[in-house]
N, C-alpha and C positions, 0 to 999 in steps of 0.2 A: 422771430418776429415776422420775417418775410412770408413764412408759411401762412400766417394768419391773414396777411394782406391778400395773398392769392385766394384763400378760401372765401374771404369777404367779397372780393371781386367776382369770384365764381358764383356766389349766391346772388349778387346783383345781376349778373348776366342771366342767371336762371329766371329772375323776375322779368327781365326784358324778354326772355323767351316766352313767358306766360302772356305777356302783352301781345307779342307776335301771334301767339295761338288764338287769342281773342280777335285779332284783326282778321285772321283766316276765317274764323266763325262768322264774322260780320260780312266780309267781302273777300272771298278767295282770289288770290292773284299769285303770279309767279314771284313777284317781289315780296309778298307776305311770306310765302314759303321759304324764300331765300333768307329772309330775316330770321325766321324760326330756326332754320338749320344753322345759321351763323351764330345766333345767340346761344343755342344749346351746345354747339361745338366749342365755342369759346368757354362756356361754363365748365364743360368736362375737361378741357385743356387746362384751365386755371386750377381746377380742383386737383388735377394730376400734378401740377407744379407745386401746389401746396403740400401734397403728400411727399414729394421728393425732398422737401425741406426737413423731413424727419417727423412730421406730425403723425400721431396715431390715426389710423383709418377710422376708428370708431368716433373719435372726436371731430375730425375733419368732416366726415360724412354727416354727422348729426348737426353740426353748425351749418353746413351747406344746405341740407334739407330744411332746417329751421328758418334760415334766411329766405329760402324760396317759398316756404309755406306762409310765413308771416308776411313777407313782401307781397305775395299774390293776394292775400286777404286784404291788406291795406290798399293795394291798387284797386282791387275790386270794389271796396267801399268808397274810396275817394274819386275814382275815375268812372266807374261803371254803375254807381248807385246801388251796390249790393247791400244786403242787410248788415246793420251794425248792432244787432240785438245784444243785450248784455251777456246772455248765455253763450252766444257765438264768440264774443270777445274773451269770455272766461276760458273757453277751450283753446283759443289762440294763446292766451297767457300760459296755459298748461304746456303747450309746445315749447315756449320760451323757457319755462321752469325746468322741463325735462332736459333741454340742451344744457342749461347751466348746471343742473344736477349731475349730468354725465361728466362734465368738465371737473366739477368739484370732487367727485369720487374717483377720478382716474389718477 
């Protein structure tokens, strides 16, 4: 169970890294770059801890990428006014379905 918590936290840190990336795009600064490095470093570290718990790398990586991808899209829509067209949301749902499918067949 701890492995899942580490991977979930790693995915959330990945989303924080994407937010930091957008801050750099809007207004580059040393602090924004430090946040980016810290968030992605934390994300990789937490993912590594999740893998040490015995999770398979294929599932852990898929969940991590899925959280990062879906989280980035949700943040983009809610915070930055990006498109929420039905077809875009459909493809995000496919990402979620693929991650769940990988877990079910492993």
